[in-house]
C-alpha positions, 0 to 999 in steps of 0.5 A: 500500500502506498504512503498516504500522510492523511491516514489515521494513526493508531495508538501503537503509532502514536506510542512508537513516536513516543518512545522514538522522541525519548531516545532522541532526547537520551542522546541529546538531539532534543531539550526536556521543553521541546521533548515535553512539546513534541510528546504532547504533539505526538499523543495528540496525533491524528494523523500519520504525517502528523507524526513524521512532521515531528520526527521529519528533523531527527535521524532514523532510530531502529527501536528493535536494535540488537546489542553490540556486536563484539558481543558474540554468542557461542553455542552451549553445551547443554550436556550433562556433567560430572554428578549431575550426569550420575545424578540423572542415572540415579533418578531414572534407575530409581524410578524404575525400581519404584514403578517395579516394586510398585508393581510386584506389591500389587502383584503379591497382593493379589493373590501372586499367580502369573508373573505379570510385573515381569513385563514391566520390569523386564523391557524397561529395565533392557532398555534403560541398560542398554542406554546406560551401557551405551552411554559410559561408552560414548563418555569413554570415547576419544571425541570428547577429549578434543571437544574439551580442548577445542572449548578451553582454547577458545575461552583463553583469554590473553594474558598481556603483551607476550600474547600479542604477534610479533612479540616474544612470548612462551 
């Protein structure tokens, strides 16, 4: 749709104009008196053209700018480490044991008979044991050492002038 300055403005348009004026006040482009005058006119504006006239002599500002480009994001490693890994396995095996115990208690109170709790304990326990063994084999592999070494190298901070290129160092 083509731009038409006679189109009625919305509350969102007025709020955006107020936010832009606040940014210009903070940057020192507007005095407090001029800011108050423009803000009153922005909040009373009926058309888009009136708002554009208030901002015409001010540079454009992106209200949705990203943080400083120097803040780079590194991928997060969400794998469990150390004791939390063991705690997760304790929780998994504890859940299995609790459910199997409840099944056997119900089976025993019902008078025994066919040992149906084995159909719960066996397959679930086999899957859990297989996952445990597989996770242990992967944890002990050589690929983890390379990843850890790469992460540590990435996090290393310069110690001083000896780390600068062209200077004798360590």
